[in-house]
C-alpha positions in Angstrom: 0.0 0.0 0.0 1.1 3.6 -0.4 2.6 6.1 2.0 6.0 6.6 3.8 6.9 9.4 6.2 7.8 11.6 3.2 5.2 10.3 0.8 1.4 11.1 0.8 -1.0 8.2 0.8 -2.9 8.5 -2.5 -5.6 6.3 -4.0 -7.0 6.0 -7.5 -10.4 4.5 -7.9 -10.8 2.9 -11.3 -8.2 1.2 -13.5 -9.6 2.3 -16.8 -7.3 4.3 -19.1 -7.7 7.6 -17.1 -7.0 6.0 -13.8 -4.1 4.0 -15.1 -2.5 7.1 -16.7 -2.9 9.1 -13.6 -1.4 6.3 -11.5 1.5 5.8 -13.9 2.1 9.6 -13.8 2.2 9.4 -10.0 4.7 6.6 -10.4 6.8 8.9 -12.6 6.7 11.5 -9.8 8.0 8.9 -7.4 4.7 8.2 -5.6 3.1 4.8 -5.5 -0.7 5.0 -5.3 -3.2 2.3 -4.4 -5.3 1.7 -7.6 -8.7 0.1 -6.8 -10.4 -1.9 -9.5 -13.1 -4.5 -9.0 -12.3 -6.4 -12.2 -9.6 -6.6 -14.8 -8.0 -3.3 -15.6 -9.3 -1.6 -18.6 -12.4 -3.8 -19.2 -15.1 -1.2 -18.4 -15.5 1.9 -20.5 -11.9 1.5 -21.7 -12.7 -2.0 -23.1 -12.1 -3.1 -26.7 -9.1 -3.6 -28.9 -8.7 -0.2 -30.4 -9.5 3.5 -30.1 -9.3 6.5 -32.4 -6.7 9.1 -31.7 -7.6 12.5 -33.3 -6.5 16.0 -32.9 -9.6 17.6 -34.4 -11.9 19.3 -31.8 -14.2 22.3 -31.8 -12.3 23.8 -28.8 -8.8 25.0 -29.4 -7.8 24.1 -25.8 -8.8 20.5 -26.4 -6.6 20.5 -29.6 -3.7 21.6 -27.5 -4.4 19.0 -25.0 -4.5 16.4 -27.7 -1.1 17.5 -29.0 0.3 17.1 -25.5 -1.1 13.7 -25.2 0.2 12.6 -28.6 3.7 13.5 -27.4 3.3 11.4 -24.3 2.0 8.5 -26.3 5.2 8.6 -28.3 7.4 8.8 -25.2 5.5 5.8 -23.7 6.1 3.8 -27.0 9.8 4.2 -26.3 9.4 3.3 -22.6 7.3 0.3 -23.2 8.9 -0.9 -26.4 5.7 -1.2 -28.4 3.6 0.9 -30.8 0.6 2.4 -29.0 -0.7 4.7 -31.8 -0.6 3.5 -35.3 0.3 6.8 -37.0 -1.7 5.7 -40.1 -3.9 8.8 -39.9 -7.5 9.7 -39.4 -9.8 10.7 -42.3 -12.8 12.9 -41.5 -15.6 13.3 -44.1 -18.1 16.1 -44.5 -18.4 19.9 -44.0 -17.7 19.6 -40.3 -14.3 18.2 -41.0 -13.4 21.4 -42.9 -14.6 23.5 -40.0 -12.5 21.6 -37.6 -9.5 21.8 -39.9 -9.6 25.6 -39.5 -9.4 25.1 -35.7 -6.4 22.8 -36.2 -4.7 25.4 -38.4 -5.4 28.2 -35.9 -3.6 26.2 -33.2 -0.8 24.9 -35.4 1.5 22.0 -34.8 -0.7 19.3 -36.4 0.1 17.8 -39.8 -3.4 17.9 -41.3 -5.0 19.0 -44.5 -7.6 18.3 -47.2 -7.3 15.3 -49.4 -8.9 14.3 -52.7 -10.7 11.1 -53.6 -7.7 9.4 -55.0 -5.6 9.9 -51.8 -8.6 8.9 -49.7 -8.9 5.6 -51.5 -5.2 4.9 -50.7 -5.5 5.9 -47.1 -8.7 4.1 -46.4 -9.1 1.3 -49.0 -12.1 -0.3 -47.3 -14.2 2.8 -47.9 -16.5 3.2 -50.9 -15.8 5.9 -53.5 -16.2 9.4 -52.0 -15.3 12.8 -53.6 -16.7 15.2 -51.0 -15.0 17.2 -48.4 -12.3 15.1 -46.7 -9.5 15.9 -44.2 -6.5 13.8 -43.2 -4.9 14.1 -39.8 -1.6 12.5 -40.5 -0.5 12.5 -36.9 -3.6 10.6 -35.8 -4.3 6.9 -35.9 -5.6 3.8 -34.1 -4.7 3.4 -30.4 -3.8 -0.2 -29.4 -6.2 0.0 -26.5 -5.4 -3.3 -24.8 -1.6 -2.9 -25.4 -1.8 0.5 -23.6 -3.8 -1.0 -20.7 -1.4 -4.0 -20.4 1.7 -1.8 -20.5 0.4 0.6 -17.8 -1.0 -2.0 -15.6 2.2 -4.1 -15.9 4.3 -1.1 -14.9 2.1 -0.5 -11.8 2.2 -4.2 -10.7 1.1 -4.8 -7.1 -0.2 -1.2 -6.8 -3.4 -2.4 -8.4 -5.8 -3.7 -5.7 -8.6 -6.0 -6.9 -11.4 -5.0 -4.7 -14.7 -3.2 -5.0 -15.0 0.3 -3.5 -18.4 0.7 -1.8 -18.1 4.2 -0.4 -15.8 7.3 -0.4 -16.2 9.7 2.5 -14.6 13.1 3.1 -13.1 13.5 6.6 -12.9 16.8 8.7 -9.2 17.0 8.2 -9.5 16.9 4.4 -8.4 13.3 4.2 -10.6 10.7 2.6 -12.0 7.4 3.8 -12.4 4.5 1.3 -14.4 1.4 2.3 -14.1 -1.6 0.1 -15.6 -5.1 0.4 -12.6 -6.1 2.5 -11.0 -3.0 4.1 -11.3 0.5 5.4 -8.4 2.9 4.4 -7.6 6.5 5.0 -5.8 8.5 2.3 -4.5 12.0 2.0 -5.7 12.4 -1.6 -8.1 10.3 -3.7 -8.9 10.4 -7.4 -12.3 9.0 -8.5 -11.9 7.9 -12.1 -14.6 5.2 -12.1 -16.5 6.2 -15.2 -20.2 5.1 -15.0 -19.9 4.2 -11.4 -18.3 7.5 -10.3 -21.6 9.3 -9.7 -22.6 6.7 -7.0 -19.3 7.2 -5.1 -19.4 10.9 -5.4 -22.8 11.5 -3.7 -21.2 11.7 -0.2 -19.4 14.9 -1.3 -22.6 16.8 -2.2 -21.5 17.9 -5.6 -23.8 18.2 -8.6 -22.0 16.9 -11.6 -23.8 17.5 -14.9 -23.1 14.1 -16.4 -25.5 11.7 -18.1 -25.1 8.0 -18.7 -26.0 6.0 -21.7 -25.1 2.8 -23.5 -23.2 2.3 -26.7 -22.4 -0.4 -29.1 -19.2 -0.9 -31.3 -19.0 -3.7 -33.8 -15.9 -5.4 -35.4 -15.8 -6.6 -39.0 -13.5 -8.8 -41.1 -11.7 -7.3 -44.1 -12.5 -9.0 -47.4 -9.0 -8.7 -48.7 -5.6 -9.3 -47.1 -4.8 -6.7 -44.3 -3.2 -3.6 -45.8 0.1 -2.4 -44.4 -1.6 0.9 -43.5 -5.2 1.8 -43.0 -6.5 5.1 -41.5 -9.2 5.6 -38.9 -12.6 7.1 -40.0 -14.9 9.9 -38.9 -17.9 10.2 -41.2 -20.1 13.2 -40.8 -21.0 13.5 -44.5 -24.4 11.7 -44.5 -23.6 10.3 -47.9 -24.3 6.8 -46.8 -27.4 7.6 -44.6 -25.7 8.1 -41.3 -23.6 10.8 -39.6 -21.5 10.6 -36.5 -19.8 7.3 -37.6 -16.4 6.5 -36.4 -14.1 3.6 -37.2 -10.6 2.3 -36.3 -8.6 -0.8 -37.3 -7.7 -3.4 -34.7 -4.0 -4.0 -34.3 -2.8 -6.1 -37.3 -5.4 -4.5 -39.6 -7.3 -7.7 -40.2 -10.4 -6.3 -38.4 -12.0 -2.9 -38.4 -14.3 -1.6 -35.6 -17.2 0.7 -36.5 -19.6 2.5 -34.2 -22.4 5.1 -34.4 -22.0 8.0 -32.0 -25.6 7.6 -31.0 -26.4 5.9 -27.6 -29.3 4.5 -25.7 -30.4 6.3 -22.5 -29.6 4.8 -19.1 -31.6 5.1 -15.9 -29.9 6.6 -12.8 -29.7 3.1 -11.3 -27.6 2.0 -14.2 -30.0 0.0 -16.4 -30.7 0.7 -20.0 -34.1 2.4 -20.5 -34.9 0.6 -23.8 -32.8 -2.5 -24.5 -34.2 -2.8 -28.0 -32.3 0.4 -28.8 -29.0 -1.4 -28.7 -30.3 -4.0 -31.2 -31.5 -1.2 -33.4 -28.0 0.4 -33.3 -26.5 -2.9 -34.3 -28.8 -3.2 -37.3 -28.1 0.4 -38.4 -24.3 -0.1 -38.1 -24.5 -3.3 -40.2 -26.5 -1.5 -42.8 -24.0 1.4 -42.9 -21.1 -1.0 -43.3 -22.9 -2.7 -46.3 -23.5 0.7 -47.9 -20.3 2.6 -47.1 -17.5 0.1 -46.6 -17.4 -2.5 -49.4 -13.9 -3.6 -48.2 -15.5 -5.1 -45.0 -17.7 -8.2 -44.7 -21.1 -6.7 -43.5 -21.7 -9.3 -40.9 -20.1 -8.3 -37.6 -17.7 -10.8 -36.0 -17.4 -9.0 -32.6 -19.4 -6.7 -30.4 -18.5 -4.3 -27.6 -21.2 -2.8 -25.4 -20.1 -0.1 -23.0 -21.3 2.8 -20.9 -20.9 6.4 -22.0 -20.6 9.2 -19.5 -21.1 12.6 -21.1 -21.0 16.1 -19.7 -23.7 18.5 -20.5 -21.7 21.0 -22.5 -20.1 18.7 -25.1 -19.7 15.1 -26.2 -15.9 15.8 -25.9 -16.3 17.7 -22.6 -13.9 17.1 -19.8 -14.1 18.3 -16.2 -12.5 17.7 -12.8 -14.3 18.5 -9.6 -12.4 19.1 -6.3 -13.8 18.5 -2.8 -11.5 18.4 0.2 -8.8 15.7 -0.5 -10.6 14.2 -3.5 -10.8 14.8 -7.2 -13.5 13.5 -9.6 -12.9 13.3 -13.3 -15.8 13.0 -15.8 -16.1 13.2 -19.5 -16.4 11.2 -22.8 -13.9 10.3 -25.5 -11.1 10.4 -23.0 -8.9 7.5 -24.2 -6.8 9.7 -26.6 -6.5 12.5 -24.0 -5.7 10.2 -21.0 -1.9 10.6 -20.9 -2.0 14.4 -20.6 -5.1 14.3 -18.4 -3.4 11.7 -16.2 -0.3 13.9 -15.7 -2.4 16.9 -14.8 -4.4 14.9 -12.3 -1.2 13.4 -10.8 0.3 16.8 -10.3 -2.9 18.0 -8.6 -2.9 14.9 -6.3 0.6 15.7 -5.0 -0.2 19.4 -4.3 0.1 21.4 -7.4 -2.8 23.6 -8.5 -5.2 21.9 -10.9 -5.0 23.2 -14.5 -7.6 26.0 -14.9 -8.9 24.5 -18.2 -9.8 21.2 -16.4 -12.0 23.0 -13.8 -15.7 22.5 -14.6 -16.4 26.3 -14.9 -13.9 26.3 -17.9 -16.2 23.9 -19.8 -13.3 22.3 -21.6 -14.4 20.9 -25.0 -17.3 23.4 -25.4 -17.6 24.4 -29.1 
């Protein structure tokens, strides 16, 4: 467990990508936290084989945050001896892609630009012919999600405690009590990065966090031809093939490609899905989209990933960190790509530095 006469006792609740990145950043600072996770690390909202790393956002601050995270991903590739972000690029389709390109150009530092139909066909050979607005983020790519989880969890080793946290309680001296199924511990600082379960743990602090929960489905498809050496990720907001808000990313090895609709199914406060048929409908729509738009994929899904989505009220890309006594709560959506920079900022706050102003909820990071 953590803590020496010269070291604060710090706990991280949740071993998804944000919790693991924060815990690893603490490790880099010379602090060993206790990381509580009731199951296998990275199998909740961080589950699945791949994620999409993109720089494009509506908020320039989030673009800068993504640039910082991309640099950390590269440093970790050296540290862990494995590729964590493919570097094969992200193609975004539709008028919204052009608008976000202007934001990237205003910030600078990202190798991105418009591409024509011929280059698009080379970059994303599984896609049908498309000659509308298209932008390529050459510094983006597919994150090896499980490779990242395994590398971070392996580096943390015995710091990960397999136990379920039942309650988190602030104490009068600004320390924090954690009760698990098998223990009661007191910590100087605690980070709650428990995704869908965070709101239940946070009630004891009396904070109103404007987060909604819903359920999402992501399907995986076989490529018809042999895996290409390079294949880009996809963001389709064009509507050409009957859907907008589509995203896709290759699975490491490029033999499989994951596709999801950005739409979700509402969840009840107790955690159940309001309309379970909604997930089945999303599956049908995703299959139909693949058949129309992605002739390089077999239209019958070979894998499925259901997961919770926790989204802040001001943006689907919104990120916020709430402080209460000795505890921090992080909430948001689409955090996998941002997790390295977010983790470092959280780690610094846990050891006594001021939390970055952009991460405070009143800053509404990610707001268009």
